[in-house]
Structure formats: structure tokens, C-alpha cells
C-alpha positions in Angstrom: 14.5 -45.8 -48.7 17.5 -43.7 -48.0 15.4 -40.5 -48.3 12.8 -42.0 -45.9 15.5 -42.7 -43.3 17.0 -39.3 -43.7 13.6 -37.7 -43.2 13.0 -39.9 -40.1 16.4 -38.8 -38.7 15.7 -35.2 -39.3 12.3 -35.5 -37.5 14.0 -37.3 -34.6 16.7 -34.6 -34.3 14.0 -31.9 -34.5 12.0 -33.5 -31.8 15.1 -33.9 -29.6 15.9 -30.2 -30.0 12.4 -29.2 -29.0 12.6 -31.5 -26.0 15.9 -30.0 -24.9 14.6 -26.5 -25.4 11.4 -27.3 -23.3 13.6 -28.8 -20.5 15.7 -25.7 -20.5 12.7 -23.4 -20.2 11.3 -25.5 -17.4 14.6 -25.2 -15.5 14.5 -21.4 -15.9 11.0 -21.2 -14.6 11.8 -23.5 -11.6 15.0 -21.3 -10.9 12.9 -18.1 -11.0 10.3 -19.5 -8.7 13.0 -20.5 -6.2 14.7 -17.2 -6.1 15.2 -15.9 -2.7 14.2 -12.3 -2.5 14.7 -11.8 1.2 18.1 -10.2 0.8 16.8 -7.8 -1.8 13.7 -6.9 0.2 15.8 -6.4 3.4 18.2 -4.1 1.5 15.4 -2.1 0.0 13.5 -1.6 3.3 16.8 -0.4 5.0 17.6 2.1 2.3 16.6 5.7 2.9 13.3 6.8 1.3 13.4 10.5 0.6 10.7 10.3 -2.0 7.7 8.9 -0.3 5.4 10.7 2.1 6.6 10.3 5.6 4.3 8.3 7.9 3.8 10.0 11.3 2.3 8.3 14.4 1.5 9.3 18.0 1.6 6.5 20.5 3.2 5.1 23.7 5.7 2.3 24.0 4.7 0.0 26.9 7.7 -1.8 28.4 7.2 -5.5 29.1 9.6 -5.5 32.0 8.9 -2.2 33.9 5.2 -2.3 33.2 5.4 1.4 32.4 5.9 3.5 29.2 9.1 4.9 27.7 9.7 8.5 28.5 11.9 11.0 26.6 12.7 13.4 29.4 15.1 15.7 27.5 18.5 14.1 27.5 17.4 11.4 29.9 15.5 8.3 28.9 13.4 6.0 31.1 10.5 3.5 31.1 8.6 4.8 34.1 5.8 6.7 32.4 2.2 6.1 33.4 -0.5 5.8 30.7 -1.2 9.2 29.3 2.0 10.8 30.8 2.9 13.7 28.7 6.6 12.6 28.5 5.5 9.2 27.3 3.8 10.4 24.3 6.0 9.7 21.2 6.0 11.0 17.7 7.2 8.2 15.5 8.3 9.0 11.9 9.1 6.4 9.3 12.6 6.9 7.9 12.3 4.3 5.1 9.4 2.2 3.7 8.3 1.4 7.3 10.9 -0.7 8.9 13.1 2.2 10.2 11.8 4.9 12.4 12.8 8.0 14.3 11.2 8.5 17.8 10.7 11.9 19.3 9.2 12.9 22.6 6.2 15.1 21.9 6.6 17.2 25.0 10.4 17.8 24.8 11.1 17.6 21.0 14.2 15.4 21.9 14.8 12.2 19.9 15.5 8.8 21.3 19.0 7.8 20.3 21.7 5.2 21.1 25.3 6.4 21.2 28.5 4.3 20.4 28.6 3.0 24.0 25.1 1.6 23.6 23.6 4.1 26.0 20.1 5.5 25.4 20.2 9.2 25.4 17.9 12.1 24.2 19.2 14.5 21.4 17.6 17.7 20.1 18.7 16.7 16.5 17.6 13.4 15.2 19.3 13.4 11.8 22.1 11.1 13.0 21.8 7.4 12.3 22.2 6.8 16.0 18.6 8.1 16.3 17.2 5.6 13.7 15.8 2.3 14.9 14.5 -0.8 13.0 11.2 -2.0 14.1 10.9 -5.8 14.4 7.5 -7.4 15.1 8.1 -10.5 17.1 6.2 -13.8 17.2 4.7 -12.9 20.5 3.2 -9.7 18.9 5.7 -7.4 20.9 7.8 -4.9 19.0 11.6 -4.7 19.4 13.6 -1.7 18.3 17.2 -2.4 17.0 19.6 0.3 16.4 20.1 0.9 12.6 23.7 1.9 13.2 24.7 -0.7 15.7 23.3 -4.0 14.5 22.2 -6.4 17.3 21.8 -3.6 19.9 18.3 -3.0 21.1 16.3 -0.5 23.1 15.8 -2.1 26.5 14.9 -1.4 30.1 15.2 -3.1 33.5 12.3 -3.9 35.7 12.9 -0.4 37.5 12.7 1.3 34.1 16.4 2.1 33.8 17.9 1.8 30.3 20.0 -1.1 29.4 23.1 -0.7 27.4 22.8 -2.0 23.8 25.7 -4.6 24.0 23.9 -6.3 26.9 20.6 -6.8 24.9 19.2 -9.6 22.9 16.1 -9.9 20.8 14.7 -12.7 22.9 15.0 -10.8 26.2 11.8 -9.5 27.7 13.8 -6.3 28.4 13.6 -5.3 24.7 9.9 -6.1 24.2 7.4 -3.3 23.8 3.7 -2.9 23.0 2.3 0.1 21.1 -0.5 1.9 22.9 -2.4 5.1 22.1 -2.5 7.6 24.9 -5.8 8.0 26.9 -8.3 10.0 24.9 -6.0 10.3 21.9 -6.7 9.1 18.4 -4.2 8.2 15.7 -2.4 11.3 14.6 -1.8 10.1 11.0 -4.9 10.4 8.9 -5.5 8.3 5.7 -3.7 10.0 2.7 -6.3 10.9 0.1 -5.5 11.8 -3.4 -7.3 12.5 -6.7 -6.4 12.6 -10.3 -9.2 15.1 -11.1 -7.9 18.3 -12.6 -9.6 21.6 -13.5 -10.2 20.4 -17.0 -11.8 17.2 -16.0 -15.6 17.2 -16.3 -17.5 15.9 -13.3 -19.7 13.0 -14.3 -23.1 13.3 -12.6 -25.0 10.1 -11.7 -28.0 9.4 -13.8 -31.3 9.1 -12.2 -32.9 5.6 -12.6 -35.9 5.7 -14.8 
């Protein structure tokens, strides 16, 4: 009788240990499913990407307030360009995995930058972080450009197409809302990147004719 009780006790203890182990594994799985990766993703997208192939685009940025397009007129910046204006054609290069960009006037080769006072200026050298902007696609489908160096400062313009200073801008203001548009008669500059793993030693497989 004593041996039977001992065996039952061992079985119960073994069952309890298995149950506890199962509960622990379930807690681990639930914790993994509830992990918030937003901070990790944000940090990764803001990090410099010197390995991947740079994405280059040619388009215009239509200002919601001025009803015109951003112009890079050398050192001077405005939002008074008509559709197809040569100074309104912008070369936009990704600086990271896509969220950060550098914007250069195609005609002048000057970069759109924001200095420490929050003023929009054109610079011939775009390597400074003052010339890097974070693209934000808003709920209304407009795009906002926030300075990568001065967080919370946005590219913005008045109704007359004059630049607003960064400290006076907010994401919900129409002054900082833009729409991407291709110039008249222009197509996307960036072509799909094609690659192949075929080498000189690889034999080409010819399709067989159906019998």
C-alpha cells in the first residue's frame, strides 16, 4: 500500500512539474508575441545605410499651402514653381532604408537643407546632417519632411511660397504638407534593379518543346 501511495505521489509531482513547465512556455510565447518592435524598427530606419544600393527618384514637391512646387534656386528656397519648372525638379536620394532622404535641385545641384536657426537654405555640399530629412506619410496621404538633425522641425512654406522657420512648424499644419508629382513629360528616373545569379559556368537550360 505504501509503495502504491509513493508511486501516485511521484506521478502527481511529475504531472505538476509538466504543468508548470507548460505554463512557463505559454508565458514566454505570449511575451514574445507582445514585444513592441516599434522602437527597434525606428532606430534601424534612422541608421545610416552605406551598404544597400541608393534609391534615386526625380519628382516635384507640391505645396499644399502655396499651390506651387518647391524650388531650389541655388542658396534660395521657395515654393513658387509651376508644374514642369526646371528649378522645381528634384533629385531625391535615400540616405537610409527609405525613411531619410537628401533632396537636390536637378538644375542647380544645390541641396535643400535646414540650418541651426531653422531656416531653409540651399547648399552645394549635402553631406551634412542638416541636409537630411525624414519622410513621413500622413493620414491624409500628404508627405511631411522633418529635419533629421533638428527633431520636430519641418520643411514648410507660407501661402506666398516663402519658407517657414523650423521652430514654427508642426506636423499637423498644412504649411508642411506636400504631394509628390512627376514633372510633365517625365517618367520615374529610378528603374527596377535587376540581378541574376547566373555565372559563366552556369549552363543555360533550354525549354523543352511539347510533344
